[in-house]
Structures are given as structure tokens and as C-alpha cells.
C-alpha positions as CSV (number, residue, x, y, z in Angstrom):
1,A,80.4,-25.3,7.2
2,T,76.6,-24.9,7.1
3,L,76.5,-23.9,10.8
4,A,79.3,-21.4,10.4
5,E,77.4,-19.8,7.5
6,A,74.2,-19.7,9.5
7,L,75.5,-18.4,12.8
8,P,75.5,-14.6,11.7
9,Y,71.9,-14.9,10.7
10,M,71.0,-16.7,13.9
11,R,72.5,-13.9,15.9
12,A,71.0,-11.2,13.8
13,Y,67.4,-12.6,14.0
14,N,67.4,-14.0,17.5
15,G,64.2,-13.0,19.1
16,K,62.8,-11.5,15.9
17,T,59.5,-12.3,14.3
18,F,59.1,-13.8,10.8
19,V,55.7,-13.8,9.2
20,I,55.4,-16.6,6.6
21,K,52.5,-16.7,4.1
22,Y,52.0,-20.3,3.1
23,G,50.0,-20.3,-0.1
24,G,47.3,-22.9,-1.0
25,H,49.1,-23.7,-4.2
26,A,52.4,-24.1,-2.3
27,M,51.1,-26.7,0.1
28,G,51.7,-29.5,-2.3
29,D,52.1,-33.1,-1.2
30,E,52.8,-34.6,2.2
31,A,56.6,-34.6,1.8
32,T,56.5,-30.9,0.9
33,A,54.3,-30.1,3.9
34,A,56.6,-32.1,6.2
35,S,59.7,-30.2,4.9
36,F,58.0,-26.9,5.4
37,A,57.0,-27.9,9.0
38,K,60.6,-28.9,9.8
39,D,61.9,-25.6,8.5
40,V,59.4,-23.7,10.7
41,V,60.4,-25.7,13.8
42,L,64.1,-25.1,13.0
43,L,63.5,-21.4,12.9
44,K,61.8,-21.5,16.3
45,Q,64.7,-23.6,17.7
46,V,67.3,-21.1,16.7
47,G,65.5,-18.2,18.3
48,V,63.2,-16.9,15.5
49,N,59.5,-16.5,16.2
50,P,57.6,-17.7,13.1
51,I,54.0,-16.7,12.5
52,I,52.2,-18.7,9.7
53,V,49.4,-17.2,7.6
54,H,48.0,-19.7,5.1
55,G,45.8,-19.5,2.0
56,G,43.5,-22.2,0.6
57,G,42.0,-20.9,-2.6
58,P,42.3,-24.2,-4.6
59,Q,40.9,-26.2,-1.7
60,I,37.9,-23.8,-1.4
61,G,37.3,-24.2,-5.1
62,Q,37.4,-28.0,-4.8
63,M,34.9,-28.0,-2.0
64,L,32.5,-25.6,-3.8
65,A,32.7,-27.8,-6.9
66,R,31.9,-30.9,-4.8
67,L,28.9,-29.1,-3.3
68,K,27.8,-27.8,-6.8
69,I,28.1,-24.2,-5.7
70,K,29.0,-21.9,-8.5
71,S,31.9,-19.5,-7.9
72,E,33.1,-16.6,-10.0
73,F,36.1,-14.2,-9.8
74,V,36.3,-10.5,-10.3
75,D,39.7,-9.0,-10.8
76,G,41.2,-12.2,-9.3
77,L,39.0,-12.1,-6.2
78,R,36.4,-14.8,-5.5
79,V,32.9,-13.3,-5.3
80,T,31.8,-14.5,-1.8
81,D,28.1,-14.8,-1.0
82,A,26.7,-16.1,2.3
83,A,26.9,-19.7,1.2
84,T,30.5,-19.3,-0.1
85,V,31.8,-17.6,3.0
86,E,30.5,-20.5,5.1
87,I,32.4,-22.9,2.9
88,A,35.5,-20.7,2.9
89,E,35.5,-20.6,6.7
90,M,34.9,-24.3,7.0
91,V,37.8,-25.2,4.7
92,L,40.3,-22.6,5.9
93,C,39.6,-22.8,9.6
94,G,39.0,-26.5,9.6
95,A,41.0,-29.0,7.5
96,I,43.7,-26.7,6.2
97,N,44.4,-24.8,9.4
98,K,44.5,-27.9,11.7
99,D,46.5,-30.0,9.2
100,I,49.3,-27.4,9.1
101,A,49.3,-27.0,12.9
102,A,49.4,-30.8,13.3
103,C,52.2,-31.1,10.8
104,I,54.3,-28.6,12.7
105,C,53.6,-30.4,16.0
106,R,54.7,-33.7,14.4
107,A,58.0,-32.0,13.4
108,G,58.6,-31.2,17.1
109,G,57.1,-27.8,17.4
110,T,54.1,-26.4,19.4
111,A,51.6,-24.9,16.9
112,L,48.2,-23.5,17.5
113,G,45.7,-23.2,14.7
114,I,43.5,-20.1,14.9
115,S,41.6,-17.8,12.6
116,G,41.4,-14.0,12.5
117,K,38.1,-14.2,14.4
118,D,39.7,-15.8,17.4
119,G,40.6,-13.3,20.1
120,G,39.5,-10.5,17.8
121,L,42.8,-11.0,16.0
122,I,41.6,-9.4,12.6
123,T,38.9,-6.8,12.4
124,A,37.8,-6.5,8.8
125,R,35.5,-4.5,6.6
126,K,33.9,-5.1,3.3
127,M,36.4,-4.6,0.4
128,Q,35.4,-1.8,-1.9
129,L,36.5,-2.1,-5.5
130,S,35.5,-0.1,-8.6
131,R,36.1,-0.4,-12.3
132,P,36.2,2.4,-14.9
133,T,33.5,2.3,-17.5
134,D,33.4,3.6,-21.1
135,S,31.9,6.9,-19.8
136,H,34.9,7.3,-17.4
137,I,32.7,6.8,-14.4
138,E,33.8,4.4,-11.7
139,K,31.5,1.4,-11.3
140,A,31.4,-0.1,-7.8
141,L,32.0,-3.9,-7.7
142,D,30.1,-5.9,-5.1
143,L,32.3,-8.9,-4.0
144,G,30.0,-9.9,-1.2
145,F,31.8,-11.1,2.0
146,V,35.3,-10.4,0.7
147,G,37.1,-8.3,3.3
148,E,40.2,-6.3,4.0
149,P,41.9,-5.9,7.4
150,V,41.1,-2.8,9.4
151,Q,43.0,-3.7,12.6
152,V,45.2,-6.5,13.8
153,N,45.2,-7.3,17.6
154,A,49.0,-7.9,17.8
155,S,48.8,-8.6,21.6
156,V,47.1,-12.0,20.9
157,L,50.1,-13.0,18.8
158,H,52.7,-11.6,21.2
159,M,51.1,-13.7,24.0
160,L,51.3,-16.9,21.9
161,V,54.9,-16.1,20.8
162,Q,56.0,-15.5,24.4
163,S,54.5,-18.9,25.3
164,D,56.8,-20.6,22.6
165,V,53.7,-21.3,20.5
166,I,53.8,-21.0,16.7
167,P,50.5,-19.4,15.5
168,V,49.0,-20.8,12.4
169,I,46.4,-18.3,11.1
170,A,43.5,-18.7,8.7
171,P,42.7,-15.4,6.9
172,I,39.1,-15.0,8.1
173,G,38.2,-11.7,9.7
174,L,35.3,-10.4,11.8
175,G,33.4,-7.3,10.9
176,E,32.3,-4.7,13.4
177,D,28.7,-5.9,13.2
178,G,29.7,-9.6,13.5
179,E,30.0,-10.4,9.8
180,T,32.4,-13.0,8.7
181,Y,34.8,-11.9,5.9
182,N,37.1,-14.0,3.7
183,I,40.4,-12.1,3.3
184,N,43.1,-12.6,0.7
185,A,45.9,-14.5,2.5
186,D,48.6,-12.2,1.1
187,T,46.7,-9.1,2.3
188,A,46.1,-10.7,5.8
189,A,49.7,-11.7,6.1
190,G,51.0,-8.3,5.1
191,A,48.7,-6.6,7.7
192,I,49.9,-9.0,10.4
193,A,53.6,-8.4,9.5
194,A,53.0,-4.7,9.9
195,A,51.2,-5.1,13.2
196,V,53.9,-7.3,14.8
197,K,56.7,-5.3,13.2
198,A,58.1,-8.4,11.6
199,A,61.8,-8.5,10.7
200,R,61.0,-10.6,7.6
201,F,57.9,-11.2,5.5
202,L,58.3,-14.4,3.5
203,L,55.8,-15.6,0.9
204,L,55.7,-19.2,-0.3
205,T,53.8,-19.5,-3.5
206,D,53.7,-21.3,-6.8
207,T,54.7,-18.2,-8.8
208,A,58.2,-17.1,-9.4
209,G,57.8,-13.9,-7.5
210,V,58.5,-10.2,-8.3
211,L,60.9,-9.7,-11.2
212,D,63.3,-6.9,-12.0
213,A,63.6,-5.0,-15.3
214,D,65.6,-8.0,-16.7
215,K,62.9,-10.5,-15.7
216,K,65.1,-11.9,-12.9
217,L,63.7,-12.9,-9.6
218,I,64.1,-10.4,-6.7
219,D,64.4,-12.6,-3.6
220,T,64.6,-9.8,-1.0
221,M,62.8,-6.5,-1.2
222,T,62.3,-3.5,1.1
223,R,59.3,-1.2,1.1
224,A,61.4,1.4,-0.7
225,D,62.4,-1.1,-3.3
226,A,58.7,-2.0,-3.9
227,E,57.7,1.7,-4.3
228,R,60.6,2.3,-6.7
229,L,59.6,-0.7,-8.9
230,I,56.0,0.5,-9.1
231,D,57.0,4.1,-9.9
232,D,59.3,2.9,-12.6
233,N,56.6,0.6,-14.1
234,V,58.8,-2.4,-13.6
235,S,56.3,-4.1,-11.3
236,T,52.9,-4.3,-13.1
237,G,49.8,-6.5,-13.0
238,G,50.0,-9.4,-10.7
239,M,53.3,-8.2,-9.2
240,I,51.5,-5.2,-7.8
241,Q,48.2,-6.9,-7.0
242,N,47.8,-10.0,-4.9
243,H,45.0,-11.7,-6.7
244,G,43.3,-8.4,-7.2
245,A,44.0,-7.0,-3.8
246,P,46.0,-3.8,-4.1
247,F,49.5,-4.1,-2.7
248,T,50.1,-1.2,-0.2
249,P,53.8,-0.7,0.7
250,A,52.8,1.8,3.3
251,A,51.0,-1.0,5.2
252,M,54.3,-2.8,5.7
253,P,56.8,-2.0,8.5
254,G,59.7,0.1,7.4
255,G,62.3,-2.5,8.2
256,C,60.4,-5.5,6.9
257,S,61.8,-7.3,3.9
258,V,59.8,-9.5,1.5
């Protein structure tokens, strides 16, 4: 019965690409990670091409605390100085990235852990944010080495997918002058989904998700749906902003559902 129910979806998405954002809060314990890996491998086995983009905010925070490096947030984004971006790169591209890739390999898949710096995958620039003041003049906020994607080299991912490899991507980008930028994982995953024209963009997180006017979960959403919810003031606050990074429906592919 399960197979009969799944067959139409297997046909519809055969050869299509899914981008999955795997949140730091959603990684949970070993059993949860193993279950996630098995699902990813199953997607690959039935003809879907999954691309994983992971976060790691809690893990970065734990390492900063262990090293006694103070960290602060502005509008939900971690202010990232030179020392902090080194720790972020170490945590995201090291332990987390390789653990996820290894877990998928143990589940029977072939995963490769990379970062946005590898192969020029993600070109980034310094994120520019501002905040209105009492005098109605916008005040620029300096977040340090917090970046936003400028360009995604989709050919790198196409090459891996065609080789039956499951990419596992750490959201670290490279600036045009060689700077390293820490990118919000939601933002990085959205940019990658747009670049590869993903059929589905799935987000695994510890929050309920986007809610409708009756406060009920919306499990599938198109770009038009998102724009309508924002225009109608149904989606507000954190539902619009991914930890302070503005959600930009125009950056998503037209046929991509969240």
C-alpha cells in the first residue's frame, strides 16, 4: 500500500533535484541523524537528486563559549568578527559537515562534504543591514563577516549529481577579494535551490514553520503563496525573515515549493 501511494511521486520527481536545508537545531541525537540519512539515501535510490545544505548555529555557539569568545546577535544574525568567522568555518566545514556526509555514507549513499568556498560554489558579499533611528534616518549595521550569496556555481553541483554523489554543503562563502563569509543556512539553501532550479525546497528545523491566518501549518508553499501571505500581513516577523536575513521570494525558482 505504501509503495502504491509513493509510485506517482516517484514518477513525478524522477531525475528532479531536491534541496534540503538541515538545521543545526534539527540535527538532534544519533538516532534522528541516522533516520535523516536513510531518508536522503532513499530519495537518491528512487531517482531524486538530493542536495543538503546544513546549519550549525548552536554548535558554533557552544564552541565560542568553550573558547571564551563573546558573541552577540543583531536582528537574529550573529555578529562575526575575524576570530568568530574562523570558528564558524572550523565548526561548519569540519565536524558538522563531515559527520553528516559520513552518516549518509553509512546509510548506503555516497555523500561528499564541501563548503561554498570549494570550487567557487558560493560567491558572497558582505551583508548590508540598516535600522531606522528616532530621527527616521537609516543607521547602517556592521555585522562583520556575515555574508549573502551573490552567485552560485551550479555546474559544480550538476557535476556531483551526475556522478551519483549527494552534496553536503556548509554555508561558508568566498568574497571577491578572498574574504571568508558566514552565510545564514536558510539564505544559502534558497540561493542554491534557485541556481539548480530545484523541484522542491525542504527545510528541516525545530520551529513549526509558516502558519496561515488560522495559525495552522502550511506544509507546502509556492513563491506566489509566499508573496500573497506577506502582502496580506499573514506572514510576519520570523516567518518572513530567516534569523534576520530577509526572505526574498524572487530569489526562488518559479516552480519551487517550500
